[in-house]
C-alpha positions, 0 to 999 in steps of 0.5 A: 447507351441508356438514356438519362432523361429524368425517369428512373430505369424502372419507370422507363421499363414500365413505359416501354412495356406499355408502349409494346402493348400500344404498338401490338394494338396499333399493328393488329388494327392496321392488319384488320383494316388492311384485310377489310380494305382488300375484302370490302364489297357492295354498296359504296364499295370504292368510298369504304375501300378508300376510307379503309386505305386512309385509315390503315395508312394513318395507322402505319405512321402511328406504328412507326412513331410508337416503335421510335418512341420505344427506341427513344426511351432505351427499349427494343420495339417488338416486331413479329406477329407472334409478339404482336399477338402476345401483347395486343389488347384487341381480339382477331377473327381469323377466317372471318369475311363480314359484310361492309357494315359489319366491317365498319362496326368491328373497326369502330369497336376496335378503335373505341377499345384502343381509345379506352386503353390509351386513356388508361395508359395516359394516366399510368404514364402521368404516375410514372412521371413521363410527360413526353409519353403522356402527351404522345399517347394523348395525340394518338388517342385523339387520332383514334377518336376522329377515326371512331367518329367517322366510322360511327357516321357510317353506321348512323 
């Protein structure tokens, strides 16, 4: 049954498409953060290892919330690695095992990219008349801003 929530079907489909990109970005960042968690070494190993774990756990919750938001709007959440790679706005670096400082730098760059994309997504949702998704994405953006701030502090 299609939702009747005051947003046109066309606009709902646009928001679902947008949320699919957000979901793909979150999943790509989750996998990268988890990979770095597994492979970090060197100075402050345990501290950074735990930091990355905290971040991927937060991303895991966000991933679930984005997928559920897609369902609330009448869509189906993408769920395969092929789909995530097709829709993500982030770049992967397969077979790359950088040092701790470069890991932090790459994650910072990715979070900042996500923040910029989310700002555009929020503006699009406002134009599409979806205040709920606008608010939802603003909250996710604020989470990424906090993570980016923490990562930036490691590089200062």
